DOROKE-185252 format. One record per residue: residue number from 0; residue in three letters; x, y, z of N, C-alpha, C in turn. Coordinates in Angstrom, 1 decimal. Layout:
   bator   vexkol     n_px     n_py     n_pz    ca_px    ca_py    ca_pz     c_px     c_py     c_pz
     NUM      ALA        X        Y        Z        X        Y        Z        X        Y        Z
...
***
This chain:
   bator   vexkol     n_px     n_py     n_pz    ca_px    ca_py    ca_pz     c_px     c_py     c_pz
       0      MET      1.6     36.9     -1.2      0.6     37.6     -1.9     -0.2     37.2     -2.7
       1      TRP     -1.9     36.7     -2.8     -2.6     36.8     -3.4     -3.4     38.4     -3.7
       2      ARG     -4.2     38.4     -4.5     -5.5     39.6     -4.9     -6.4     38.5     -5.4
       3      VAL     -7.5     39.0     -5.4     -8.5     38.8     -6.6     -8.0     39.8     -8.0
       4      ILE     -8.1     38.9     -9.1     -8.5     39.9    -10.5     -9.0     41.0    -10.4
       5      HIS     -8.6     42.1    -10.4     -8.5     43.5    -10.2     -9.9     43.5    -12.0
       6      GLY    -11.0     43.8    -11.4    -12.3     44.0    -12.0    -13.4     43.4    -11.8
       7      GLN    -13.2     42.1    -10.9    -13.9     41.5    -11.0    -14.9     41.7    -10.1
       8      SER    -16.7     41.2     -9.9    -17.1     41.6     -9.1    -17.8     40.4     -8.2
       9      LEU    -17.2     38.8     -8.4    -17.4     38.0     -7.8    -18.9     37.4     -7.7
      10      LEU    -20.0     37.6     -8.2    -21.2     37.4     -8.0    -21.6     35.9     -8.1
      11      TYR    -22.1     35.5     -6.7    -22.4     34.0     -6.5    -23.5     34.3     -6.0
      12      ARG    -23.9     32.4     -5.9    -25.1     32.3     -5.1    -24.6     31.4     -4.2
      13      ARG    -25.2     30.7     -3.1    -24.7     29.7     -2.0    -25.6     29.0     -2.0
      14      TRP    -25.6     27.5     -1.6    -26.5     26.4     -0.9    -25.9     25.6     -0.6
      15      ASP    -25.9     25.7      1.0    -25.7     24.5      2.1    -23.8     24.8      1.5
      16      ASP    -23.5     24.1      1.2    -21.9     23.9      1.1    -21.3     23.8      0.1
      17      GLU    -22.1     24.4     -0.7    -21.4     24.8     -2.4    -22.4     26.2     -2.8
      18      ALA    -21.2     26.5     -3.7    -21.9     28.1     -4.4    -21.4     28.1     -5.6
      19      VAL    -22.6     28.9     -6.5    -22.0     29.1     -7.8    -21.7     30.7     -8.2
      20      LEU    -20.5     30.6     -8.8    -20.2     31.7     -9.0    -19.8     32.0    -10.5
      21      TYR    -19.9     33.2    -10.8    -19.8     33.6    -11.9    -18.9     35.0    -12.4
      22      ASN    -18.3     34.7    -12.9    -16.2     35.4    -13.3    -16.8     35.9    -14.3
      23      ASP    -17.4     37.3    -14.0    -17.9     38.2    -15.2    -17.0     39.0    -16.0
      24      LEU    -15.5     38.4    -15.9    -14.4     38.7    -16.7    -14.2     38.0    -17.7
      25      SER    -14.5     36.7    -17.5    -14.7     36.0    -18.4    -15.4     34.9    -19.1
      26      GLY    -16.9     35.3    -18.5    -18.3     34.5    -18.6    -18.3     33.3    -18.0
      27      ALA    -17.5     32.5    -17.5    -17.4     31.6    -17.0    -18.5     31.2    -15.7
      28      THR    -18.5     30.5    -15.8    -19.8     30.0    -14.5    -18.7     28.6    -13.8
      29      HIS    -18.6     28.8    -12.0    -17.5     27.8    -11.5    -18.7     27.4    -10.1
      30      LEU    -18.2     26.0     -9.8    -19.1     25.7     -8.4    -17.7     25.4     -7.5
      31      LEU    -17.9     26.0     -6.4    -17.2     26.3     -5.5    -17.8     25.8     -4.0
      32      GLY    -16.4     25.1     -3.5    -17.2     24.5     -2.1    -16.8     25.8     -1.0
      33      PRO    -16.9     25.6      0.4    -17.4     27.0      1.3    -15.6     27.4      1.5
      34      ALA    -14.5     26.4      1.1    -13.1     26.8      1.6    -13.0     27.8      0.5
      35      ALA    -13.2     27.6     -0.7    -12.9     28.2     -1.6    -13.3     29.7     -1.6
      36      LEU    -14.5     29.4     -1.5    -15.5     30.9     -1.7    -15.4     31.9     -0.2
      37      CYS    -14.7     31.1      1.0    -13.9     31.8      1.8    -12.8     32.5      1.6
      38      LEU    -11.8     31.9      1.2    -10.7     32.5      0.6    -11.3     33.5     -0.1
      39      LEU    -12.2     33.4     -1.3    -12.5     34.3     -2.2    -12.8     35.6     -1.5
      40      GLU    -13.9     35.5     -0.6    -14.2     36.4      0.8    -13.1     37.7      1.1
      41      ALA    -12.1     36.3      1.6    -10.7     37.2      2.7    -10.2     38.2      1.5
      42      LEU    -10.1     37.7      0.1     -9.4     38.4     -0.7    -10.1     39.3     -1.8
      43      ARG    -11.1     39.6     -1.3    -12.0     40.6     -1.6    -11.8     41.8     -1.1
      44      ALA    -11.4     41.1      0.3    -11.0     42.5      1.5     -9.9     43.1      0.8
      45      GLY     -8.8     42.6      0.6     -7.7     43.3     -0.1     -6.8     42.2     -0.5
      46      PRO     -5.3     42.1     -0.6     -4.3     41.2     -1.1     -3.9     40.8      0.2
      47      ALA     -3.6     39.4      0.6     -3.1     38.6      1.5     -2.3     37.6      1.5
      48      GLY     -1.1     37.6      2.6     -0.3     36.6      2.4     -1.3     35.1      3.1
      49      VAL      0.1     34.0      2.5     -0.3     32.7      3.6     -0.7     32.0      4.4
      50      ASP     -0.2     33.1      5.1      0.0     33.2      6.9     -1.6     33.9      7.2
      51      ALA     -2.2     34.7      6.8     -3.2     35.5      6.6     -4.9     34.5      6.5
      52      LEU     -4.0     33.9      5.2     -5.1     33.2      4.4     -5.2     31.7      5.6
      53      SER     -4.2     31.2      5.7     -4.0     30.1      6.4     -5.1     30.5      8.3
      54      ALA     -5.1     31.6      8.7     -5.8     32.0      9.9     -7.1     32.4      9.8
      55      VAL     -7.8     32.8      8.6     -9.4     32.8      7.8     -9.5     31.2      8.1
      56      LEU     -8.8     30.3      7.1     -9.3     28.9      7.2     -9.3     28.3      8.6
      57      LEU     -8.5     28.5      9.2     -8.4     28.0     10.7     -9.6     28.5     11.9
      58      ALA    -10.1     29.6     11.5    -10.8     30.4     12.5    -12.3     30.1     11.7
      59      GLU    -12.5     29.6     10.5    -13.5     29.4     10.3    -14.1     28.0      9.9
      60      PHE    -13.0     26.9      9.7    -13.2     25.4      9.6    -12.7     24.9     10.7
      61      GLU    -12.9     23.6     11.0    -12.4     22.4     11.5    -11.2     21.9     10.8
      62      VAL     -9.8     22.4     10.9     -8.8     22.2      9.4     -7.5     21.1     10.7
      63      ASP     -7.2     20.4     10.0     -5.9     20.2     10.6     -4.8     21.1     10.4
      64      ALA     -4.0     21.5     11.3     -3.4     22.0     11.4     -2.0     21.9     10.3
      65      SER     -1.7     20.8     10.6     -0.5     19.9     10.0     -0.6     19.7      8.5
      66      SER     -2.2     19.5      7.9     -2.2     19.7      6.2     -2.8     20.6      6.0
      67      LEU     -2.9     21.8      6.4     -3.3     23.4      6.1     -2.6     23.6      5.2
      68      PRO     -1.0     24.0      5.3     -0.4     24.7      4.2     -0.5     23.8      2.5
      69      GLU     -0.2     21.9      2.5     -0.9     21.7      1.5     -2.4     21.8      0.6
      70      GLU     -3.3     21.9      1.9     -4.7     21.8      1.4     -5.0     23.8      0.9
      71      LEU     -4.0     24.4      1.3     -4.5     25.9      1.0     -3.6     26.2     -0.2
      72      ALA     -2.2     25.8     -0.5     -1.8     25.7     -1.9     -2.3     24.9     -3.0
      73      SER     -3.2     24.1     -2.8     -4.0     23.5     -3.8     -5.5     24.6     -3.9
      74      LEU     -5.9     25.1     -2.6     -7.2     26.1     -3.0     -6.6     27.0     -4.0
      75      LEU     -5.6     27.9     -3.3     -4.7     28.9     -4.4     -4.2     28.7     -5.8
      76      ASP     -3.8     27.5     -6.2     -3.8     26.9     -7.4     -5.5     27.1     -8.5
      77      SER     -6.1     26.3     -7.4     -6.9     25.9     -8.6     -8.1     27.4     -8.7
      78      LEU     -8.0     28.6     -7.6     -8.9     29.6     -7.6     -7.9     29.9     -9.1
      79      ALA     -6.5     29.9     -9.1     -5.5     31.0     -9.9     -5.5     30.1    -11.5
      80      ARG     -6.0     28.9    -11.5     -6.2     28.2    -12.5     -7.6     28.7    -12.8
      81      LEU     -8.5     29.3    -12.3     -9.8     29.8    -13.1     -9.7     31.2    -13.0
      82      ASP     -8.8     31.8    -13.4     -8.3     33.2    -13.5     -9.1     34.2    -12.4
      83      LEU     -9.2     33.3    -10.8    -10.2     34.5    -10.0     -9.4     35.1     -9.2
      84      ILE     -8.0     35.0     -9.0     -7.1     35.2     -8.4     -5.7     34.9     -9.0
      85      GLU     -4.9     36.3     -8.4     -3.1     35.9     -8.9     -2.6     36.6     -7.8
      86      PRO     -1.4     35.8     -7.9     -0.2     36.2     -7.2      0.2     37.6     -7.3
      87      CYS      0.8     38.5     -6.1      1.2     39.7     -6.2      2.2     40.2     -5.4
      88      THR      2.6     41.3     -5.9      3.7     41.7     -5.0      3.7     42.8     -4.1
      89      CYS      2.5     42.8     -3.7      1.9     43.9     -3.2      2.4     44.3     -2.2
***
């Protein structure tokens, strides 16, 4: 299970296939692609597991289902390293 780190407002501006997101807890600004932003929006609604997040990406994008687990793991790791999300035992 994953969740947005508590207390973040996830302020962003979106242009075409990228978004600039401001992390109000760290003061950092990040450039995100559409899949990363989609995951953050899904997690904003509440904690979610890998299966639910995979379903979100499959519904939103043309993704090769065979490569999805690896791509999702990479996206989640990247968002966690940016201190935007964290694993939880919810």
